[in-house]
N, C-alpha and C positions, 0 to 999 in steps of 0.2 A: 791327413796330417791333422793330429792333435795340435792346437795352441791353446794360449790363455786371454781371457778378456778380463779387464780392457787391455786393449794393447798400448794406450797412453793413458797412465792411471794418473789419479789426481786433475786439479782443475784445468780441462782441457774440452771446451766446448765447442759445438757449431764446426765439425771436421769437415773439410773439403779435400778433394784428393784428385791428381793427374797421374799418368806413366808417361814416360819418354823411354822407348825401349824396354830395358828390364829394369829401370829406375821409378821407383813412384816417390811421389812428394805430397806431403799433408802439410795443412795450416788449420789454424785454430784462431776463435776469437781472444782478445785480451783486453777489452774492456778497458778499465782506468789504468792499467801499468805499463809500462814502458821498458823496453822497445816493444814494437807491436807487431802481432802476426809471425810467430814461430813457424819456420821452415823445417819439418823431417824429412828424412830420407830413408828408404829402405828398399832391400830386393826382395822380400819375402812377404810384406805387407804386416808381419808379427813385431820385429825387432825395429825399432825407430831410433833414428841418431839426430839430435838437434844441430843442424848445421848453419843455421844465419835466421835473422830477422827480415822481415819485408819493410819494416818502417823502423828504421834505427836513427833516424836525424828528428830533431826539433822540427825542422822544417816540413816533415812529411806528416809528423804527429803532433797535434798541438792538444795538450791535456792540460792546461791550466784553468784552474775551477772546475775540474771535471767532477759530478757528482759520482756517488758509489756505484758501478756497474752503469756508468755511462760510457763516452768514449768508442772503442771500435767494437762493431758490430759483426755478426757472420761474414766471414770473408769466402771468397770462392777462389780458387788457383787453378788455372787452366794455360796450355801449352797450344800453341799454333805457329807452324811456319818459320822456327827456332827462335820464336819469342816466349817468354813466361810472362803471365800476366797474373796479377792478384786485383780484385776488384772487393770492396767492402764499403762500410759506413762508418764515417765517424760522427757519432750524434750531440757531441761536445763541439764540432767545429763545424765545415760547411755541408755535412752530411755525405752523397755518396761521391767516390771516386775511385779511380783506377791507377795502379803503377805497373811498370815493365820493367822487363830486361833481359839480356840474352845470357846472362850468367847467374844461375840460381844460389849460389853463395858467395856472390857479389853484391855490389851496391843497385839497389832499384831505385827508379825515376822519382823526380818528384810528382806529386798527386796531380791528377787531370780530374779537375771535379765536373760533376754530370748534373745538369739542370733536370732532375728528377727527384722528388721526394720519395718516401716510404725506407725499407730497410732492406737487407738480405740479397744485395744484387748477385746476378750471375751472366756469366757471359756463354754464347753457342756459335761454333761457325758451321755455316750449313756446306753442304757439297760444292756450292759456287763461289766460296770464301766469302760471303756477306756475312758479318758478326753482328748478332743479336742480343740485345742485354733484356734480362728481365728481372723485375723486384717487386715486391710488395707496393701499392699506391692506391691514389683515388683518382678515377677519370670520369667526368662527368657526374659527379656526385656519387659514384660506386666503387666501393673497395674491393679489392683484389689483386691480381697480379697483371701490372703491367708491361708489355713487351714492345720492343722498336728496335730499328737497325741503329747501331753505332759505330765510331770510328774509336776502336780500344785504345788507340795510342792518345789521342787528344779529347777523348769525351765528348766529342760533338754529336749530337743527335742528328741523325741522317734520314728519318722518316717519320710518319705521324705514329703516334702513340696508339696502342690497342691494349684494350682490356680482354685477355685472353681465358680467366678463370675467375671464378669466386669461390673455389674451392670445393670441397667435397660434404659440404655439411659441417665439418667441424670448424670451431672458433680459431681464430687468429691463422687463418691460411697464409704461411710464408715459408721461408725458405726454399724457394723454388727454383729448379734447375732444368733444363731443356737437353736433351739429347735425343737421336736418332738411331732408330734398329730395324731394320726389314723393310723400310720405307714410311715407317711411323714416326711422328714426332711424339715424343715422351715427355710429359711434364710431372715430376715429384715435388710433392709438399710436406712441410710439416704442419701438423693442425692440432687444435685441442689444447693449444697454450703448452709453453715447455716444462709442466709441471708433471702430475700423476695422471692427468687425462691425454699425455703426449702420444701420437701416432705418426704414420708416415703413410700417405696416400698417393695414388697415380690417376694420372689421365694421359689421353691418347688423341691424335688427330690426323688427318692426312695433310694439311696445311700447317705452316708455322703460327698462325695466327689463329687456327682452330677452326670451326668448333670442338673442344676438346670433350670426348665421353669417360666417364669414369669407369675403373675396373670393376666388375662384378665381384671382385674378392676383396675390396678395400675393406679395413685399412691392410698394408702388406706387410707393417711390423708396429706392434703395440703391446704393452704389457699391461694396459688399463685393467684387465680382467684376470691379471696372472699374478695376483697381490703375494704369494706366496713366495716369488721370486725376489731374490737380494737386489736384481736389477730390475729398476723401474724407469719411468718417464723416458722412454725409447721413442727417438723420433730425429728429426733435422738431419736426414741422410744425404748422403752423395753417391754415384754409382762411379765402378771403374771397372772396365774390362784389361785383364792381365794377357800376357803374350802368348796363352793358352787358349785364348776364347772363354775363359770362365768370367763369371761377371760376380763382384762383388761390392758389398756396402759398407762403408764407414758410415756412424751415426754416434750421437750422444746418447749418454745412459747414465743412471745415479746408481751408487750401491747405497741401500739402505741400511740402516740397522736397528735392532730392537722392535717393539711391537708398534710403535708410533711411527707414522712415513715421516722421518727425519732421515736427512743426509747432511755430512760436514764436509766431504772431500771435493765437492762441486760435481759439475758435469762431467764425463771423463770420456773418452773416445774408444768406442766400440767397433768390432769388425764381423761379418757374417756373410756366407756365400749366397748367392741370389741366384734362384732356379726359375725356369721361364716354363708356362705350360704350353699345350698346344696351340692356343689360341693368340700367344704371345703376350701373356700378362705375367709379370714377375711376382714372386715371393721372397720376402728375405726372411733367412734362419728357416726354423721348421714352423710352417703355419703363423709366420709373423713373430715366433720368439725366438729368443735367443738364451743362453747359458754362458756362465763363467769359463767352463771348458767346452771348447767347440772342435768339430772336426771339418775337414774341408779340403780341396784340392789346390795348396799353397803353392806359389810358383818355384818355391825352396823351402827345406824343413826349417822349422823355427827353433831357435834355441830359448832355453828356459832363461827369464830374464830377472837378475837381481838389480833392482832399484837402490841398494845400499851406497853410498857414496862418501870417499872422503874427498873434501873441495879444499885443496891445499892453497897455501898463500906464497909458493915458493915459485911459481911461474905466473908470468903476466900473460895475456890479460886473464882475469877470473872467467871461470865457466860460464859458458853460454845461458847455462840454465839459472843464473839469478836475473833477477828483474828488478825494477824499481817501481815505486806508487807515485804515478804521475810524472810529470817531467823532472827529471833529476838536476842538481847542481855537479856536474861531473867531479868538479875538485873536491867536491867533499867526500869522494870515495878514493883512497890512495893505498897503493899495494908496494909494500917495501919488502922486493923480493929478497935482498940479503938477509933482512933481520927474519923473513917469513910472518909479515905481520900484514893484517888489513887495517888500514886506520879511518876512521868513520869520523866528521867532523859534525856535529851535532848543532842546530840554530835552536832558536826558542820555539821553533814547529814542533810540537807533540805528536806522538803518531794518533793521539785521539783528537786531533784537530780536523774538523770537516773541510774537505776538496781541498786540502792542502797538500804540500809534498814534503813529507819529513824526509829524515837522512834514515832511510831503511832497505835494506835488502831482504828478497825475500825468494824461497824455494816452494816448491809445490810438496804438499804433503801426499806420497803417493800411495800410502795405503791406512789402513787402522791401525796396525801394529808399527810402531816406529820408535826409536831412540836417538835424540840428536842431541850433539854435545858442544858447546864452544867454549874457548879457553879464552882467558880476560888477562891481560897484563898488569895488573893492578895498579903499580906505580907509574905508570905512562897515563894514566889515565887523568881526565878532567872534568867528565861530563859529568851533569847532574844526574844522568841515568844512560847506561849503556849496558846492552844485554841481547837474550833472545826471547821471542814471543812467538806464540801461537795464535796465527793474525788473521782474521777474516776481512775485515775492514777498520776505519777509526772508531765505529762504535762496539766492535766485538773483538776483543782481544784478552790473552792472558800473558801477562809479561814476568819475567825473572831477571834479574838487572843488579850490577853494581851500582850503587849511587852514593853520592857523595854530597854531605851536608854541613856547613859549618866544622869542616875537617875532619868529620866524622866519615870513615869508609862502613858500608854496609851492602849484605845482601837484602834486597827486596823483592816482593812479590804484590803483584797487581791485578786485578781484574775489572773488566769495563764491558758491562753488558746493559744494551741499548744506550741510556742516556746518564748512566750512575756508573763511576768508575770509584775504587778503594783501594789504598795500599793496605793489604792483609797482613803484612809481615814485613820486619824489619829487624835484622839480626847484624850485630856490628862483627865487623872483620880486621886486620891486620891492613895497612897500606901497602903493602908489599907483597909479591909473589904472582904464582899464577892461581886465579880463580877459574875454576870449571862450575858450568851452566849446565845443566841437562833437562830436557823435556822426555818424558816417556809419555806414548799413546796407546791406546786399545777403543774397542767399541763402546769404553763406559766413559773415559775422560782422559784428561792431560794431568798426569803427575810432573812436579816441578823439584828438581833436587839441585843440590851445590856441593863443592867440594874444595876447601882450601888447600894447600901447600903442607899444610902441619896435621891434615886429616888423611885417613887410609880410606875411608870409605863414604860415600855420597850420603848426604843429610835431606831427609825430606822436608820441604819447607811449605808446599801447599797444592791444592787440587783444584782443579775446574771441571765441571759437567760436560762433556761432550754435547749435550743440547744447546750448551750457551754459544757455541759457534756453528750452528746448525742454519743453512739457508731458510729452511721456513719459519724460523722464529726471527728474522730481523723485521726492523721497523717499516722499511720500504720493500719493493721487488728487488731482488738481487741476484745476480747470476754468476758469481765466481764461488769459491771453495776457500777452506784452510790454507794458510801458508804455514811454514816456518821460517822465521825471519831473523837477522840480526838488525839491530836499531841503536840509535844514538840521539842524546837530547842535550843541546846547551852545553857544548865542550868537546872534548877530544875522547873517542874511544879506541883502545888499542885490542886487537884481537890477534891472538897468536896460533902458528902454525898452519890452522885449518879450521874447517867444520864438518864434523862427522854425522852422517844421516846413514842409520841402519834400518832396515826394513825387513819384516819375517818374509821367508821365501816361501812360496806354494809349490810343490810339486803337481804338474800336470797329468803325470800317470796315476 
């Protein structure tokens, strides 16, 4: 059956997956954003619904002062004996921890912290019920993959620590997952760094702690030498077996644009079938390569996905697709369902302030070609700035907004790249009515338009090159992607009716 990649488009890195009966559950990293670790549900591995977050309370997820791309790193989700477990790292807080629940779309436990450094923790239950932990780490001065027995409820370490692998020769051996098949313990690893040298490798052993031997056909997934493909940086995989006995891999990748190796949508979640050779070694996709359109034995037929959405303000709560930058002040986000208004209360904290929590609501940009429109009720606003933004982080964003200064109302356009920001345009408007603000995107850039009640057509006010919102151009290593956001600074901003995000739909046939 044909399906389309990526299966979760836009910023959705480091996927991990598990199956319970005919239900699949998938999680991603969230870094400096709150709530943390979204949980998606699917029956067919292609059509996914966001149902909950593992970390939805400040007591579970501390992000105050979190640097860009700090916070939550690669989670792993597992199910064992009636309980779901999610294990991850908060590099801004105390490191590695695990949470659990017996209700996947309910509340998750408080973190159980684990006395082990490194990142990318994972859990594995052996046939005898013993739970094993593995992650990156350093043991006796050697860097690699560390494993030991653990109590997954309390985080207590129950055995001595073992260094089970130093990788298969690539730099940054990380993202380890252990699973068992036909009497072998398999260890899959992400290597080469999460950029254009990214790859997935595999080793196996007869004992849980090794010695592990690498596959003769490594790497089992990589686009390092497949530069003509739009998909690049593939790796950080997790395996799942469906109810029909077929093996699948979910993994991250990016969609580049143009001749330079640049991407702006972030690392996305892809899917490919896994085949096994006669010696018991796997291969992801076709000889380690994957495509935007794939064919595989899905558990159920996939439906064509349209990621266009109207996010209305007439029903509480807001859609789960919205999320905040760092820990929010919840009282600053109010929904007036009677008047169908979203009220944002801005503070002196601007969206260009480093390591701060501005008043901002974010959605992932799911594709290159989008049109996003917000409506502002001008006479109800008091904010110095409120509007929409093509937002990567505090250092990289293009903003379109209603501004108020000395009693004058205006439409403003602002660009911030690296450590330099400037208001490019300022056009006075009336102090009443509905102001529509619109961002149009493609593989070249971001176009900004506005329309007052007196006008019948949108007026273009500005443009920003797509390269200004690309991961490769940031000042420090970052792991996120471009977002489409509503923001408010220094006062009240009132958004009317809803937010419209249109996406071009691709036919998979």
